[in-house]
Every structure is written in structure tokens, then in C-alpha cells.
N, C-alpha and C positions, 0 to 999 in steps of 0.2 A: 633558774639557770645562772651559773657563774661564768662570765665572759673573762677569758685569761689571755694575757699577752706573756709570751716567753721572752725573757730578757737575757740573751746570749747562749750560745752553744759552747762556751769555753770549757766547761767542766765535762769530765767523761761520763757523768751521770745524767747530763741534760736530756739526752735521748730517752733514757729510762723514765724521767718525769714527764716528758711530752707523751710517752706511751700510756703512763698511769693516768694522765689527764684525758687522753683520747678515750680511754676505757671507762672513765668515770662518768656515769649518766647525768651528773649535776654540773659537768664542765664543758664549755665550748672554746676551743683555741681560736682566737680572733686575729692575732697579729704576732709577728716576730721582730725583735730589734736585736742587733748585735753590735758590739764595739768594732767587730770585723765585718764590714758590709758584705764582702764577698761570700764569707761563710754564712752569714745571716740570710742573704738573698737565696742562696741554694737551699737552705733549710726550710725557708718559708715556701718555696716552690714544691719541695717534697711533701709539705704538710697541706698544701693547697690553701694557704692564707696569705695575707698581705704582708709585705716587708716594710718597715718603716725606718728611714735613715735617722730620723730625730727622735731621741728618747722622749723629750718633752711632749712631742706630738702624740706619742703613745699614752703618757700619763695624763695629759689634758683631755683625752677621749672619754667622753661621759659613758660610752658603751662598755669600756673596759672596767671590770670590777676588781680584778686582782692580777698579781703578776707572779711568775715563777723565775727567780733570779739564779742563773748559773753563770754569772760573770766571773773574772778574776777576783780573787778574794779581797784584793786591795781597793776594788771598786764597790764592794758591798756597802760600806757606810754611806757613800754618796748616793748610790742607786736606791738602796732601801729607804733612806731618809726622804729622797725625792718622791718616791712611790707612796709612802705613808702620808706625806704632806699633801698629796693629791688624792687622798682618801682611798688609796688601793691596798687591799689585803696582800700580804707578802708570804711567800714560800721560798726558802732558800736553802742551798747546800751548806753543810758545815765547813768551817766555823763561821760564826756570825760576824766576827771582827777580830783583829789582831790583839787588841788590848781590852781590858775590863772597862776602862773609861769609855771607849768607843761603844761597847755593848751598852753600857748605862745610858749613853746619849741616844741610842737607837731605840732602847726600851722607852725612854721618855717621849720620843717623837711618835712612837707606836701607840702609847697610852693617850697622848694628846689628841691624836686624831681618831681614836677609837676604832682601829682596825686590827685585824687578826694576823699575828706573826707566827709562823712555824719554821723551825730549823730541822733538817732531815737527820734525826738520830735513830735510825731504824732498828738498831739492835735492842733498844729499850722496849720494842714491841714483840720481840721473839719469845717463844715458849720456853726455851732453855733459860733466858734471863729471868722470866717470871717464876720458873721453878727454883732458881737460885735464891731469889728474893723470899720465896715461901719457905724454903729450907732454913734461911737465916732468921726469919720471923718466928718460926716454930722452935728455934733454939736447938735444931737437931745437930749442929756441929758445936754447940756450946758458944763461948766467946771467941769471936773471929780474931785470929792472931796473925794471919798472912793471907794475901790475896795476890794472884798472878794472872795476868791476861796477856795473850800474844795474838796479834793479828798481822800477818805479813804475806807478801806475794813477790813475784819475781819481775815486776813491772820495769824495772831498770836494767835487767840482764840482757845483754845483747843477743841477737840471733840473726840469721841470714837475712840481710836486706834492712835490718833495723839495729843499728849500732848502739842506740840508746834504749833499746827494750820497747815493749808495747805501749808504755805510757807516751802521751803527747809530750813534745819537747818543751812546752811551756810549763809543764808540771815541775820543771827544774829551774824555773825562773824565780829567784828569791823575791824580786820586787812585787811580782803578781801574787805568788803563793804565800809568802811570809815564812816559808819554811819548806820541808820536804816530807819525808815519811811520817814524821811524828804528828805534824799538823793536819796531814790528810789521813792516812790510813791508821795512824795511832790514835786518832779521835775516837774510834770505837772502844778500845780498851780504857781510854781516859773516862768517857762518860759512863761506861758500865761500872768501873771501879768506883768512881764518885758516888753513884747511886748505892752500891752494895756496902762500901766501907765508910761512907760518911765524909764529914769535913776533913780537909787536908791541912796538916800543920806545916809541913815542909817537903821540898823535893830536891833531888840530887840527880842530874841528868848528864848523859853523854850522847851527843848527836854526832854520829860519825859520817864523814864524807869519803867513804871508801873509794868511790870511783872518781873522785875529784869534781863532782858537781858543786855548784854554789850553795846547794841545800843538802840536808842530811839524807842519806839513803839507807841508814841503819841506826837504830836508836834504842836506848834502854833508860828507863826512868825509875829510880827508887823513891817510893813515896812513904812519908811518915803521916799517919792519920791521928786526929785528936784523941781517938780512942785508944791509942797505943799500938794498934795493929801496923804492920808493915806491908807495902805493896810493890810489886814489880810489874812495869808496863813495858812490853817489848813490841817493836814493830820493824819492818824492813821492806825495802823494794828489791832485796837481793836474795830472797829465799824461795827456792823452787820446791813446791810441794808441801810447804809448811801448813800444818792444820791450824784452824782457829782453836785456841785453848783458853779456858776460864777455870781457874782452881781456887777454891776456898779451903782454908785450913783453920781449925779451931781446937779448943780445949777438949771437945767431945766427939770430934769427927772430922771428915774430909769430904768435900764434893769436888768431883772431877767432871769437866764438860770438855768434849772434844768434837768439833764439827757438829754441834747440836746434839750430841749423845751424852747422856749423864749417867754417872754411877756415884753412889753415896755409901759411905761407911760411918756408922754412928754408934757410940756406946748406949745411946738412948733408945736404939732399936735392938738388933741382935749382935751388933759388933762385926757383921760380916758386910762384904760389898754387896750392894743390891742395885738393880736397875729399875727405875720407876715404870710402872706399867703404862702410864700416860702422863705426858707433860701437860701443863695448863694451856688453854686455848690462847693462841697469839692475839694481841690487841691489833686493832686496825693499823695499817701503815701510816706514817706521818702525813702524807698527802690526804688520805682519807679523813684523818683526825682534823686537818686543817679545814677541809670542806665542811665537815660537820659542825665545826666551830663557827664558821661563817653563816651557815643555813640556820642552825639550831641554837647557836650561842653555847654549845656543850663545851665542857672543860676538857682539853686534850690531857692525856697521861704524860706527854712530854711538856715540861714546864720551863719557866723562865730560869730557874736555878740550874736546871740541867744545861741550858744553853750558856748561862753565865759561867758556870764552873769549868766547862769544857775549855773556854778561852782562857780563864784564869789559870788552870794547870799548864796549859800550853805555853802561856806567857812566862810562868814561873820556871818551866823546864828550859825554855830558850835562854832565859836570863842566867840559869844555873850553868848551862853550858858555856855561855859567853864569858862569865866571870870566873869559871872553874871552881865553884864552890856550892855548898848547901844553900838553899834559899828558903827562908821562912815566908809563908804566905803573907804574914802581917808586915813584913819588910819590903815587899815589892815596890811600893811607891817611893820609898826612901832610896832604895838601890837604883831605880831608874833615874831619880833627880840627881843623884851623885854621879 
């Protein structure tokens, strides 16, 4: 049995991960800590576990094997590093950290302490993604020339009694979040296209502050891949009814995925649109993979490169928007220094 402490209810998905933990036969939730004690105490009461005011007391507790971190993103490096140094396995929400350098430092501490780290990148486990990967690997669309992915919702659109929309107000706090729509919701298109299109050469980004928040609420990123393919990543907190879309275009065909439904046209088949009879079986969700890695030392399908490259493209896009020009991945360190 893995005894887990929940570290913060800041993120909107914290409740989801607590529910997944409760439903997992190999996990027992033992404690809650929160940088906001009032919020944390209430959550602990709801879960029927103890609340701990002092984070170090949680991490020094020999009974606690692992932690689920849903703190503000700017606290990730400190909390995750402390947890790993106390030999606790770590599950956390995306992104791992704001910069590639911080990610590498976290990875180093994780390896030094021989604990398991998982960042929640759930769409890499979905059947539609696995189908897209299979289509590419079989060459059914030929050489990939363009990829587009859109993930958007209306979380910042005001409605009666909620002038800032249904997202919590702290999701617009640049210090805590490091950004807005792109770093949060745009993470899904980033890690999906990273996997499907491969290493990125350069990005050009526009992060729009349409409603005047300190962070972007509408964003588009043009991605140039080392393969020569082009990518378009779109995200928004201002889109009502926007479907999730993943599109792959190649020299021999096209794959269109919308809200998990796929259709394929390929010259290597009959050249007509077809709908697959069955999509591949989904992989276990990230939290399940984390538990399996702890118990069985099994290798998760979500890996260090997925985690690293998510931060890398976010960092490059933010920099591109800030300086108003195209950013080559190889030049990030130099541009930041200057």
C-alpha cells in the first residue's frame, strides 16, 4: 500500500487526482498540506484525514511514501525537490517547472534519491493519440508536412455572478502560474505535437491578453520541426463550444481527429475518407502508471523527454512573444542571458 499526502488544492484538477487516489486500491490518502491553511483544513475534513500546517512535518513522516503536488506552479521546484530529498515519490500537474534548467535540476534530484516522478500528461494515454501515432508509424499519410492541434474552453468568459469566468482567479496570477492559456490548457497540444512531429527547431508565438489579464487568454504558436514539417498550436480561455482538434497532413494522406473521433484519407488505402472500426486501447492514466512504477518498477509510457520538451516549448513560446520574433530552440539560453 502506498501512503500518500496531498500537497495543495490550488490546481483545478487537485480534486480529480484525490478521487483517482481514493479509487486506486494501492493508495491510501493519509494527510493534506496546503499553502493556504484554511483551504487545506477544509479539504482534509472532507477527505477525513489530518491536516498538517508544516510541509516539512509531512515530508519527515516515515509513514508517507509519496506525494501528489497540486500547488502553484512557481512552488513546484521547491516542493518537489524537498519531497524527493525526503525519499517521497512525486506525482504532479503539468508543467513540471517554468524553465528547462529547473526541470533538469529536478530530474537530477529525483535520480539521486531514486524516487519515481510522474507529470500528468493524460492525452498521451488516449486512444485517439495512439491511433494517430500508429497511422504515422505505418506511413499511411506519407511524410508528415503539417500538424495542427487546438484545445480551448471558455474558462475566462464572464457569466452571471462570475465576472472572470469559471476558472479560479489565481489562474490569472502570472507569478504563480508563469502564464495563462498556453502554459495551462495549451500544454496538451504541445506535448501531443512534440510526440507526433518530433524535435522542434524554432517557434514563433503570439500570446494575446484579450481581456486585459496579466497572462494570456488566447494564444497561437507556429512551430518549425527539424523534419521540415510545420505545426500550429492553438489554445484559448475564450472559446465557447470549441472542439478538441488534432490534424495531421502528409504527402500521402490526412488524418482528422475531433473530440476523439477520427477519420483518415490515404492514397495508400482507397483514397477515400474512412472511419476506423476501432481505436487502440487507451494506456493507463498517468496516476495509474505512477503507482505501477512505484510498486513494480515498470516503465511508464510518459517519459522524461515528454516532460522536458513541454517546458522547453512553453519557454520558447513565451520568449518569442516577449521579444516579438522567431526563437530557435538552440538559442534560448543565449537570448535569456542577453
